[in-house]
C-alpha positions as CSV (number, residue, x, y, z in Angstrom):
1,M,-10.2,32.2,-2.3
2,S,-7.4,33.6,-4.3
3,D,-8.0,36.9,-6.0
4,M,-7.9,35.2,-9.3
5,Q,-10.8,32.9,-8.1
6,Q,-12.5,36.0,-6.4
7,G,-12.8,37.6,-9.8
8,S,-13.9,34.7,-11.7
9,E,-16.9,34.1,-9.1
10,V,-17.5,38.0,-9.4
11,A,-17.7,37.6,-13.1
12,R,-19.7,34.7,-13.0
13,L,-22.4,35.8,-10.5
14,L,-22.7,39.3,-12.6
15,Q,-23.3,36.9,-15.6
16,R,-26.0,35.1,-14.0
17,I,-27.8,38.2,-12.7
18,R,-27.6,39.6,-16.3
19,A,-29.1,36.4,-17.7
20,E,-31.8,36.5,-15.2
21,Y,-32.7,40.0,-15.9
22,E,-32.9,39.6,-19.5
23,S,-34.9,36.6,-19.2
24,A,-37.4,38.4,-17.0
25,R,-37.4,41.4,-19.4
26,R,-38.4,38.8,-22.1
27,G,-41.0,37.1,-19.9
28,L,-43.0,40.4,-19.7
29,S,-43.9,39.7,-23.5
30,G,-43.6,36.0,-24.0
31,L,-46.0,33.2,-24.4
32,A,-47.0,33.1,-20.5
33,S,-49.7,35.3,-19.3
34,G,-51.3,36.2,-15.8
35,T,-50.4,34.0,-13.2
36,C,-47.7,31.9,-14.9
37,Q,-46.2,35.2,-16.2
38,H,-46.0,36.5,-12.6
39,T,-44.3,33.2,-11.4
40,I,-41.6,33.2,-13.6
41,I,-40.7,36.9,-13.6
42,T,-40.9,36.5,-9.3
43,Q,-38.5,33.5,-9.7
44,K,-36.1,35.4,-12.0
45,M,-36.1,38.4,-9.3
46,E,-35.4,35.8,-6.4
47,N,-32.7,34.4,-8.3
48,M,-31.2,37.8,-9.0
49,S,-31.5,38.5,-5.3
50,K,-29.6,35.1,-4.4
51,Y,-26.6,36.1,-6.8
52,H,-26.6,39.6,-5.4
53,Q,-26.3,38.3,-2.0
54,E,-23.5,36.0,-3.0
55,L,-21.8,38.7,-4.7
56,R,-22.1,41.0,-1.7
57,A,-20.4,38.3,0.3
58,I,-17.2,38.5,-1.9
59,V,-16.9,42.5,-2.7
60,G,-19.1,44.0,0.1
61,D,-21.1,47.2,-0.6
62,T,-19.9,47.5,-3.9
63,A,-21.9,44.7,-5.2
64,M,-25.2,47.0,-5.9
65,E,-22.8,49.5,-7.9
66,L,-21.6,46.5,-10.1
67,V,-25.1,45.3,-10.6
68,A,-26.4,48.5,-11.7
69,Q,-23.4,48.7,-14.4
70,V,-24.2,45.3,-15.5
71,L,-27.7,45.8,-15.8
72,D,-27.5,49.3,-17.4
73,D,-25.2,48.0,-19.9
74,A,-27.7,44.9,-20.5
75,P,-29.2,45.1,-24.4
76,D,-33.0,46.3,-24.7
77,T,-34.2,43.1,-25.7
78,T,-37.1,44.8,-27.2
79,P,-37.0,45.2,-31.0
80,L,-37.1,48.7,-32.0
81,S,-40.4,48.5,-34.3
82,A,-42.1,47.0,-30.8
83,Q,-40.8,50.1,-29.0
84,Y,-42.3,52.5,-31.2
85,L,-45.1,50.9,-33.2
86,G,-46.4,48.5,-30.2
87,E,-46.0,45.5,-32.1
88,P,-45.4,41.9,-30.4
89,T,-42.1,41.2,-29.3
90,K,-40.3,38.0,-30.1
91,R,-42.1,35.0,-28.4
92,L,-39.9,32.4,-26.5
93,S,-40.6,28.7,-26.5
94,E,-42.8,27.1,-24.1
95,E,-40.1,25.0,-22.6
96,E,-38.9,28.5,-20.9
97,Y,-42.4,29.1,-19.7
98,T,-43.1,26.0,-17.7
99,C,-45.0,26.8,-14.4
């Protein structure tokens, strides 16, 4: 794999990890609850682990540093009003929460 291809693959994996992370965060306050909510979040974390393993195969031990940086830069998807006033956060569609 060329350096260009590796760079593209690293970027793709980091984007997937970030997307799974943000989706899991939204799952904490979405339509799903109880076992279904747990199942969704567990699946997102398992996906993140799979992508991290693929990333580590490409970049080695620096994979965790890259993931930490990407997740640290991820926006907080909770509206400010919900953070400070305890208001419900945005609900996602039922299609996103099929168990």
